[in-house]
Structures are given as structure tokens and as C-alpha cells.
C-alpha angles and dihedrals in degrees: 000000000000120000117258120180127195125218137220116260112307128242118255111318121257122221123259089251089067095055114111127185116206120190123221140139122285106233096171123022129241140070130259134181114205151120121289117248116191107220120193096209095175116117116264114275110256122220112249105194112121119258124229116264091243089056096059095092091051090050091051089051089049089054092049091051091048091053088053092050091047090053090052091050092048091053091049091052091051094051091044090059110113121248091260089061100041096095090057100032096091092051093047095052098032092090093058092043090053091049092050088055096040105115093192092059094043093046090052088055092046090048092058090050091051100039102034099028088234120164112251093252094053091047091051092051093046095051099039098039091057092052092045095051090055091052093045090055092052120109089215109100091207091056091048088055086053088057089059090052090050091050091051090049092050092050092047094050095045091050090048088053089053089050088220132132112274099209126080118229102231130183120260118274094021128158109210116224112193144151088246141337129210124214088255092051089053094050092049094046091048087064089055101057100280111172102177142338140231123188135181092214134038137070139249093252097049125118087252090058091049091052093046091053092050092047092047090237113146109232131191119193133186092036097134094159090066092073092065100030103046123067128196109275096025116139108246141178119209113200106190090175097060097027100242142121119212112201119200094357118206118242096263093051091049092048090052091055092043089058090051089051091052092051099045119049117188114260090191092057090047090054093050096050098042109116092214094212131302114343113239139157121247090269095049104263110151118234126189115218119194135175131247112220128191103166134040088235089063090065093075097069089056092063135123095003108033125181118246092309133285113308097187131019110183102213095186088075089065089071118123120250091267087066097221113134089209088067093064102108115221093226091051090051092052091053093047092051091048090055090050092051091050092050092045094059122191092342091068131216127279108210118199115210117242108300102197134143128053107077090353108089095186094098098039134094124221095274094044094050092069098062111149093228107019097179087058093044140065107341141124116358091001091065093044093052091046090054105029098152094049100040117005105044097048091049094048090050090051091050093049090052094047091048089078089069097064145305112339134168129193119223123199117215126217098007115182108165141013095251089068092055093047091051093052090050090052092051090046090055091047093053091047090053090048092051090050092051090050093048094244113153113238143137116241093188098097125141115237119212136178132226112236100219104123118072091224089063094047090051090050096042095125090059093048093056087077092054105043137045096222144358127233114191113216100200095184094067095029089058091047093055098039094050097034089235120140103231090210094056107100092196089062096042094114091054093054099083123143090204089074108125091236091058092044089051091056091047089053091049091054093045092051091048090051093048093050092052102032091247110146117238127199136170119228102166124107090269089071088069095043107111092213093049100048097079090045091053091047089050091053088057100261106149099173125058127181117197142164111282095249088056095058099089094048094047092048089052093051094047092050090051093050128091111214095218091047090050090054089054089051092050092051089050098050093046086069093054122111100227146358093269091059090049091051093049091054094041092048093051090048093050092047091054098044097040092050090049091049093049091049092050091046092049091050091049092049091048092050091048092050093052096046113101118236113265 
């Protein structure tokens, strides 16, 4: 049955005169209702000014490093592929892998750098564009598909040269409208809340279509009119069954598709989110896998079969459009937390207090917004304790009230010293007493945990075990502070890597402190969903991972292919490495070996099962 996804309540209705039907070709079945997101899928523009002769060697080294990063990204995409795509994943990405190892292609690029003093990006575009144009002009459909592979390879390599993230961060329930999308684009965007896709180019038999079908993402191709007719933010319906896009649908049209959505749940989505029993390594070590949630709309995919609860609910994303935390109504918070608890199931929900400030101006006044070094300034718990009556107390009251509905934990952001934790506990007790005096039902028995984001806290982890009930390691910020790399600086993106041995050493320190005291430790940063990092984290003793919902299938697959004792050997090995790149090389080789072995064993088991007569 085709996938049909419902949406949250729509923005103000448009009139029937605004409705526009655009014909295309359905490349992946299903129907979605969402908001248009214009995605510029084209590869980054490379600078073309000539480089100095004495800079040629450095540019060649830059190219070599980019090839290595592109290989790592390609492997991540392959492992991220859902189970439904695994049989075809190697074939889909093999073309790019072969190109990355094609010495003739790479030497042609190097030759332009050496002979014409071209920057690496310009050389990549010059060499690959010429090849791609020849393929695109071919009458052979197979060769035209090869042009798509070449385009994906060019984009991957150029993005690797930029050292920037390749995936756009799109809003929840978005329908991407683009000139074209590669299979890799689709896999990356799927991790960032992609609901459906519309492209001007492409065909129903392309690699992109194959991936879209496996992901259960409705896809419409050949809808060139959409580029001119659809604006970002427009309400749209993508009908992959009938091959049409409806821009700005009138109320009756939208209601018709909503009824279809209610009658036809997505079996593909059900498969992807199914926990498939307790999660264990190959040698039986239990691992807890939770979900990170940033928007209320992200709760729906967790039902009715959630992972082991919600490991991180980012409450700052519940702010109203005006962005002022003071506008977050207490009653609205209570209801949002109740929904989270219901979606989290028996595993419960971990609610992080408002984490605003720093590079987020939503909580700051005019004077505060001009801090010289915002990420080192007033943010997280510092802001909450500076403004307890406006921000902290209302949120704690809402959490105490919601705690009656099911398991709930409170998580403190940006903790630096024990005095901060003690002060929050005191305010929590005061608010519980006030609720009791006012006859407001609540449950004061709520675990209090701390984010490990500041190196000072990681170094003092043994002392903090007496103050908190659990630790949650936020590797994004911890890496930023340990390596002195601004995580928002795109030029330093390659240096911000949580697999740096210094960061791993602090994670190990926190894990050991937790083990000695019986204080649970989990990792909720992006690294928890990194397929190369998962076995390293397991080897360090991390038993609980919290990841974005789209990451759940890939992480489950990695855990089930990992031996706990072997992971400990890997962790001991990489802790001796000099830098993050060395760690990634070793981790990647380890994952390649173990995942391939696991897939082979699984394939053999499935084959044996299929050929065994019923008894």
C-alpha cells in the first residue's frame, strides 16, 4: 500500500482560485501534504581564481583529504540506508565509490591543478562536468543514469572540499522542491525531516526513485513547472500515485487527501520504526536506544512502537514564532510534555530545560545580543538562573504537573559547577511545595540529570555523581569547547569532530565515573547517530544512545552487527590515535568489516529459513 502521511494543522486556507495542479511522473508512490521547501541541490560553486605556484602542493593535499572525507560520507550513506534498501544499496553507491577510486579521473583533476594552477574545486567541476554533459546527451538510458551518478559524485566531492555539512536542515513536514535530487541527497534529507520530493528533472527508474521507494518517500519527477509556480512555504500536496503536484490546495482538496491519509497508514514507516525486540550486540550486551525530539510533530513517528523512550526533548523549540521564552504558556507546556510522555511509552521522556542564549538570540535583549563571544556567554542554565521567575520556575511547575502522566526526567543544559545544580534542586522543591499548597496535582519524584557539555564538568564528573541522577553527554558542544572550534563556523566544520581522541577521553572519564557510582550515562549528541562512532561509543562503555528518529534504523543495524568485546578493543585502539581523522579511518575499516560480515550472516540465515520446509 502506498505511503500517505498526514500533517499538523495547516496555515490559513487559500482560496480555490489559488489552487494549481502540476502534472509530473510519480517515481515513488504515496501521498503527502506539507509545506514546500526550495532546495538548491546544485553543487557548491567553486572559486576559479588561479592559485599561486607555491600553493599547488597544498591544493593537491586538500583534494586528497576531500576524497577521503567523501569516501567516509559515502560509507555513512550506505549504512544509513534502511533495511528495505540494503540489498540494493551497494549497487546504488558503487558508481560513486568506483569514481572516488578511479585514478584516471583523479589524475585528470590533479593535472589541472598542477598545469593550470586551478583551485581543486574548479578542477573537479571542469573535469566532471565535461564527462557528465556527454552522458546527458546520450540516447542510451543507462548512460543517462550514469550522468546522475556523476553529478552525485561531483556534488559530494565539492562539498567535501568545502568541509561543510552536505545536508540541509529543513523544517519538519517539508516537501522538497528542487531542480534535481540524487540518491545521496534524498538519504541525507530524509534524516532532516523530509516528507516528500518534487523535481524538475529525473526519471522513474533512476537511483533516486529506487531510494525514495525504499524510504517510503513519495516522489514526483519531471514537474518542471513547479520551480516557477511554487514558493517556499506554500502548502502543497504530492500525489505520487497519480503523478501530480497540487500547489496551494483549496480546503475541499486538502480534506480529500486528509481522508486518504486517515485510511492508509504507511507500512514502510511502520517497518522502519519497529524496534524488532530488545537491542543487543552480537555477544548479548544490552543497549538502550532512545529518540531525540525537537518538535511536537516529531512525536508522531514514535507511535505506536517507540524506541526506549525519548532521550532528549529540546523544549526551546516549543517557543512561539515571536521567539520570546516568556511567551511559552505554562498550560501549553504541560500539554506538550504530556504528549511527549505518551509518545515515549514505558521508556519515559527526558525533558531538557530551555537551552537558549549563546548563538540563539531568542532569549536575549538588545544589550545581551551583542556579547563578544556568545557561545562562551549567557546561555543554557546561566540564563535560566539569571531569570528564574520568567523562565525557570514556570517550566519546572509544568514539568512537575506533567510528571503525573508517566515517567519523566528533567535535564539541565550547560552545567558548569555543582552550585548551579543545587540551586535548581532548591527551586524545584520550592515549586513543588507551592503546587501542594495550591492544591495542584503533581508528582515531585522526578529524576534530575545534567548535560555534560562543558569540559569542567566532564573533568569533575565523579563529584557530580552525588548531585545528579544521570548524565547525558552533549557531544556537539563538548567538542566545540574541548577543541576550541566554533560549531557554527562552516570554515572550521572539518575540525569539529567528536571522534577526536581528546573528546573520547572525556567521554570515557564520565562513563567510568558513572559506572563507579551507579549513575547512568548516555550520549545524545549527533555522534550517537554516526555509524562510524557507534561501535567506538559502545567500546567506551556507553550503553544508552539517543538519536534523531530517522537515525534509529541505522543505529539498530550497527549495534546488532557489533560485538561488545570487539568494540572495547576498537575503543582502546582509537584512544591512542593522534587526531580525529585517524580515529575515523580505523572506525570506518572496523565498521566495513563487521557490517559486511553481519550482512553476509543475515543473508545466509534468511536464505536457509526460506528454503526450510514448514514443520
